[in-house]
C-alpha positions in Angstrom: -15.3 -0.9 -20.6 -12.0 -0.9 -18.8 -10.1 -4.0 -18.1 -8.7 -2.6 -14.7 -8.4 0.0 -12.8 -4.8 1.1 -14.5 -6.9 1.7 -17.7 -9.4 3.7 -16.0 -6.6 5.7 -14.2 -4.7 6.3 -18.0 -7.8 7.4 -19.0 -8.3 10.1 -16.5 -4.9 11.2 -17.4 -5.2 11.8 -20.7 -8.8 13.6 -20.0 -7.0 15.5 -17.2 -4.1 16.1 -19.7 -6.6 17.2 -22.4 -8.3 19.7 -19.9 -11.5 17.4 -19.4 -11.1 17.1 -15.8 -9.6 19.0 -12.6 -6.9 18.4 -10.6 -8.8 16.2 -7.9 -9.1 13.7 -10.2 -5.6 13.9 -11.3 -4.0 13.8 -7.9 -6.4 10.5 -7.3 -5.7 8.7 -10.3 -1.3 9.6 -9.6 -1.9 8.6 -5.9 -3.9 4.8 -6.9 -0.9 4.2 -9.3 1.8 4.9 -6.8 -0.2 2.5 -4.5 -0.4 0.2 -7.1 -3.7 -0.2 -7.2 -5.1 -2.6 -9.6 -8.8 -4.2 -9.7 -8.9 -8.0 -8.5 -11.2 -10.2 -10.1 -12.5 -12.4 -7.3 -13.0 -15.4 -9.5 -9.3 -15.7 -10.5 -7.1 -13.8 -8.0 -7.1 -12.9 -4.2 -5.6 -10.0 -2.2 -4.4 -9.8 1.5 -4.2 -6.5 2.9 -2.3 -5.5 5.8 -2.8 -1.9 7.9 -1.1 -0.1 10.3 -3.3 -1.3 12.9 -2.1 -5.0 12.4 1.5 -3.6 12.8 0.6 -1.8 16.2 -0.8 -4.8 17.2 2.9 -6.1 17.3 4.1 -2.8 18.4 1.7 -0.6 20.1 4.3 2.0 20.7 4.6 3.1 17.0 2.8 6.1 15.5 1.0 5.6 12.4 3.8 6.9 10.4 6.0 4.5 11.6 3.7 1.8 11.2 3.3 2.6 7.8 7.1 2.5 7.0 7.1 -0.6 8.6 4.5 -1.7 5.8 6.2 -0.5 2.9 9.8 -2.1 3.9 7.9 -5.5 4.2 6.4 -4.7 0.5 9.6 -3.6 -0.9 11.3 -6.7 0.6 8.4 -9.0 -0.1 9.6 -13.1 -0.5 6.5 -14.9 -2.0 8.4 -18.3 -0.7 8.2 -16.8 3.1 5.1 -14.5 3.0 3.7 -12.3 5.4 3.0 -12.9 8.7 2.3 -11.5 12.3 6.2 -12.7 12.9 7.2 -10.9 9.9 5.8 -7.6 11.3 7.4 -7.6 14.3 11.2 -8.5 12.9 10.9 -5.3 10.7 9.2 -3.4 13.3 11.7 -3.9 15.9 14.8 -3.9 13.3 13.6 -0.4 12.0 12.6 0.9 15.6 14.0 -0.8 18.3 12.3 -0.9 21.6 14.1 2.4 23.0 13.6 4.7 19.8 9.7 3.7 19.5 7.7 6.8 20.3 
């Protein structure tokens, strides 16, 4: 039994390296690791998810790609003392994509 998704992903990568899996599993595992996917134990931890549609709620003219860029910056610059709010989404989106440049 795996303690978390990272251990399962590691096993997938090992299996792939040993020729036991096709590339589809390898690509999936790499993508999960890249996005920081981990198992959340609901009895001990929480996770709050922000979606590109949330960004587009405050800046409707942004493309999906632009909205995702906003979320990526917010993730990189996250400050646990401040958190993420609708205002955070708006401020970062406005900073990155001023209204006149938004598509």
